N, C-alpha and C positions, 0 to 999 in steps of 0.2 A: 388468093379468101384465105390462105394463113396470115399470106404479108398484110392485107387490108389491115384483119380484126390487130393485128401484134400492131401498126402504125395507130388505130382508133385507140385504142388502150392506153399508148405513148400518151395523144394528146392530151385523152380524159385525164389521165393521170397528169399531165402541165398544169393542165389548167385547174384539177381539185387544192392545187399544192401551188397555188400562186394567190397573193394576195389580196384579199377584197378589202378594199378600204370602209365598206359600207357594213360588213363585220369584225368588229375591236375583235373579239377572241381567237380568230379566225386570221387575223392578222399578224396577231404572236405569237399563233400557236405554231408552232414546228415539228412536221412528222419524218423521223429518219427510219429512212426506208431497211436501211442498214442492220439496227440492232430495236426499231420497234419499242422507243423513249418519245414518251412523248414529255416537253419540258414546259412553263409556263411563265414567263418571269412577274405574271402578276402574282401568281398563288408561290414563287420560291423570292422574292427581291426584299423582302428581309431577313432571309438567312445569306445571304450569298456578300459577301464584302468588294468593294469595288475596286479595292486591287488583286483580285484573282485577273490570270487576262488567259489560261488555261481551259479548257475547257474540262480538263481533266481534276484541275484545283477546283472548277463552279462545281462540279459533277463534287466531286468529295465532299465538300464544303457547305454544298449545300440542305446536308443535314441538321440536324436542329444538334449541340450536341450533350453528351448524357449530366445528370444529377451525381454520378457519381465525380465521372471526370471534373465537373463543375469545382463541385467539393473537396474536389483533393489540392488542384489547386490554389483555394482558399485556404486548406491546410497550411500548403508547402509555405505562401505568403507569410502567412503567420508567425509557422514556426519562423521565418528569415531576419521578420523582426522582432521577434521574439530575442532571436539570437544577439543580433547587434546589438541590444540593448542593452543584455548581460552580459557584455562585454562592454557596454557604453558605464555600465556603471561599475562591473571590477574595477576596472580604468580608474576612475573616480576614487572610488574605495585606497584605491591603492596609493595612489596621487596623495590625499587627504593625512592618511599615516606612514609616510613618505616624510612629510612634512611635519608630523606632531611629535616622530622618531626626531626630525633636525633638531628643532625644537627642545625638547629635552634635554639630546645626548648636548648641546648648548648653554642649555641652564645649570646642568651638571658638576657645568666644567672638568667632563669625563674624564679628560688626560689626568686632570687634579685630583680628581676622587683617585685614577685608579696609583696616580707615586702616594698618596693614602695609602690603600686599600695593601701594596705594595710594603710598607713600612710597618701595618700592623700584622701583616704575614709573617713576617722579623721574626716579629715579636715573641706569633706565637710560637714560629721552629727553635726559637730559644727558650722558653718557659715550656717545652714539651721536654726535653730531657732525653732519657734513651729511644722513646715510643713514644713514635710520630700518632697519634691523631691526624688520620687524611680528612674524613668526612667534618670534624671538630672545622680542619684549618677551614674547609667548602664556605663551612658554611660560615662563621666568624667574616672573610672577606667579602662573602655576600652582606651581610649582617652593614660591615661595614662601609661597603661603596653605599649602599641604599641610604645609611645616615648622612655620608659625606657628600652626596647626590642633592640629600634635603636642607643641609646648607648653607650646599654653595646657590640653590636655588633658590630661601631664601632672603642670600642676600644677596640677589639681582633684585628681589623684588624691592627691598626694602632702598636700594639705587640707583632705583631707573633714572629719576629723574641727572641724578651726578655722572649716569655712563652715558646718555645722548647727549653733554655736553663732551666728551671726551674722543677721541679721533679714535681711538684703540679700542674703543667697548659698545659707539654709535649704533654697529652693525647688529649686535647681539635680538637675544625677539623679544623679549621686553621693550628694551630703545627704538628699535627699527617698526614696531604694529602686527611683529607676523602672529604671538599671543598674547591673550589677553591675561589680566591682572587676577582677577577668579582663578583662573585659569590654573597657571602656575602656582598658585596658593596648595588650590584643591592637589596640585601634584606633590607638592615640593611635602604639604603636610601626610597625604596617604604615603610617601615613603619613607619617611621619618620614621612610622608607628610603627612600619612593617617591618623596618629594621632595626630597630626596639625591641621590637616584642620576637621576634628571632634569633637575636643574642640571649635575651632572659631563656626563650626553650630549647634551647641548643649548645650555648656557651653557661654562662650563671648568670646573674642580677649584677653581678660586682659591673663587669662587664659591658651590661644591658648601662645602667649605672651612668661606668666611664662614657660612652657612648649618647647619650642622653646630655649630661653636665657639659658633654664638648660639643653639640651639636648648638644649646643654649647659650654657651659663653661664646661658640661663633658669632651666631644670628641673632641674639641682641642686646652683643656686649663690645666687642669687636667691630661688629660694623657700622653700630653710632658712633664709636669711639674713633674711628679712623675722618671724619669730622673735626672734632672736639679737640684735638691731643694726639701729638703723635709716640705718646707711650702707646700707641695701640699698634702699632711694631713688636713691643716686646709679648702682650697683650694675646696676641696670633701667634708670638715663637712659643708660650705656653701651649696652645691646640696644636700647635703641629706635634707637640713631643708628647697629646694624650694616646695618639692612638698604636704606637709599638708597645705604653702601654698598655693600654686595652687586649692586644695579642698574647702578650707577655700573659694576664689574668687569666685571660677565658682558657691558657692552658693550663696552669697550673692552681686557680683557684682564688689566689694570695696576689698583696702587695710583697718584693721582699728589696733586699737593696742587690745584689746581682741583678735582677730588674730594672735597673735606674739608667746602667748603660747606653742606651742606646736611644732611651728620651733623651737624656741633657747631650745627645752626641744632636741629637736633632733640633733639639731649640738653640746650642749655639753655631749649630749652620745654619737657620735661618736670617741669621743676623747680615753674617757676610754677604750672602742670599738677594736677600730685600732691601738692604743697603746701598748695592751696587742696585738694583732692578730702581729705588727712587731714585738717584741717580739721575740716571740714562732716562727714565721719565715725568718727572719732578714739571718740568711746565705740561704738561699733559695733569696734573696729580694737580696741578696748580688750576686751572681750569676747569675739572669737575669739583674744586670745593675740597680736595684731600687735606688732612694737615698732618703731613708727611715730615719726619723728620730735615730731611734735604732741603728743602724748602723753606727753615730758617738758618738754613748753610752754606751764605753765597759761596765759599770759599771751596767748601765742599768738605777743607777740613778735620771736623768732626763723626763727619759719614766715616769719610774713611780711617778715622783711628776705630768707631767701636766698629767695623767691618776686619780689622787691622787685631785691635782683645778677643773679639772671640772667639777669632781662626787661635789665636793663642791657647786660648781654653778646652783647645779641643785636645791638645797635646797628651794630657796625663792619661786620656781615656782607656788607651789603646793598656798602659799600663796599672791600669783597675779593673779592666776585662779581665785579665792575665795576673792578679793578685788575690780578684773571688772567682777564681778559677768557673769562670764564663769561656777565657777560650786558653787558647795554644800560647808559646811562648812568640813564635814566631807572627799573631797578629799586633802584638807587640811592637814590633820592630816595621811591620806593615802598615800600621796608622798612624806612626812616627812619622815616616818616608811621605804618606799621604795629607796629613796634618802642615808639615813643613814646606810642602808644594801649593796647597790654598794659601796657607800663612807668607806665602815669599808672594803669590799675587794680588792678597792684600797690602802686602807693602810696597807693590811696585806703583801702588792705586794712589798710597796715601803720600808717596814723593811724586809723582805725578799726578797731579789728579786733572785724568781727561776722557772723556767717551771711550777712548779706542780701548783706556787699562780700566776702566770697571766694565765694561764689555769683559774685557778680559777673567780677571774677578767673578764677572758673574758664568763665566763658562766654566769656568771650575771649581763653582760652585754645581752647577750642575755633573761633573766629574766625581765629587768625593764622594756624594753621599752614597751611589748605585755600589760603586765601586767598597765603601765604608761596611755598608751590610753585607753584599758577598763575604769578605775576610770575617765575617761575625759569624757568618751559616757556613763558611767552608774550615776555618782553624777553631768550631766551637767544639765544647768538653761532651762527652755527652752522662750522661747524669750515674752513670756507675764511676767513673772519674773522679769526679765530681767526690760523691759519699769518698772513693778514696784518701780524697784529700782531708776529705771531712774527718773520715774516723783516725788516721792519722794525728788531726789536729787532737783528740777527744784521748785520743792513747796518750798524747804528750801531758795533756790533761792531767789524767788519770796517774799518772807517777806520778805528776808533782805532789801528783796530792795523797797518794802512798808517803811517797816521802816524807812529805809534811809531818802525817798521820808517825809516825812510825819512829822522829823527831821528838815529839812530845809526849811518846810511850815511856819513850827514854830517860826523860827527861823527868816525869816522873815519878818510876823506877829508881833514882837513884836519887830524889827527894824521900823517897820512904826509907830506900836504908840507910839515909843520914836520920830522920826521926828516929831508927831504931837504934842504933846506936847512942843517940844523944840519951833513950831511957834507961840503959845503964848493963847493955846487955842483952836484955830479955829475948826468947823467942819470941816474935808472932804465931799467935796459929787461927788459925782461921776458926769461925763464931761454930758454932754447933746452935742445930735445932733441933729444943725436945719432941717436937709434933713427930717424930718418926715410932715416936711410940707413945703418940696418943691411943689412947686401944678403940674411939670415938671420934668420927670425920663429922660429925655434924661441932665442935668442939674449936670455939674463937682461936682463930689464927692462929700461931705459937711464936712466942719473942724470942730475939736470938738472943741468948748472954754467952759468956765470955766465962769459960771455964775462970 
């Protein structure tokens, strides 16, 4: 009986679990006898993904996702997109800053401006004496750099059409279109005013005036003169001679004769330097429309002669630096040897006017200036030694004047004795002031009477 009841219940269970096509709910429902869980695909089909293959995965994904998890995932996506956008924006800003920094560097002709700063700094040290004002030196170099960068930038603004025609300069920021003219003018004006104000505030007004006048001379006189007359090279030499004088004035506060040694050297040095450059680049200068001295000298003889003559003008500067108490005697010897070397290069160019000789003279001029300035700094006399030399010269002058006074007094005494002998041998007595016996001090001033 137990077996028959068991078989009957099994048949009943199988009949009830078989799908009935007439009952859609029963045909789609599955009774799990082991877990007792009823799953209805009509109820959960919207929440089960089609790619789920295992029963356990479909069971886990069958429940709806909580709102907190959904919000967290959305926040993570937003933060990721924000970080990528910030990185992209930072990269764009860095590229833009690098672009304009490169343009400003080329507009300022940074290497040429640093050479100007070196000459100004050397002049400051020479004018400082024994006590060097290091902060003042830094402020002077910074102001000089800014003014020089402004002048060079304005030079490129005015010569944009000429630079576009020259192979050597057509890739500059303005001809190549990497920066606009208003942008370049704004840059040049701002740093020019800032540099002049810096020199006025940290150095003195005389140094600021020299800087401003040199900017005007370079940008508004020398630059247009390059397209008008070959005398522009000599005007440019004056421009190059002012920065060392500016440094001297910033340190000492005055223009003195011994402060003209380095400016004179800069003036005479620039002529062989630029004559060699003008000879080497004369075709390029002609294409750009610049009236250089070498263009009217087809043979190059006059160009080489100007270079040789001004090289020889450098010869007495070493002796003058020693004679005026700026340096020791060793600099006189070293400067003479250095000047003879650059003069020999200029003479070789004069004798054989080729591009190779001009290039050698150009390289000799590049070597001359830093060695000359280094010698000035190495052999310069401290301010106390200069004062000793000045004191010795003053002692000689005072001694000679005192000897002259003694000679005049002796002559006057001889003349007085001669007059006494001619009056009959009367002995001269000093005058007597009878005011000593006056009883009242308010009486008129006494008269002197000879007894």
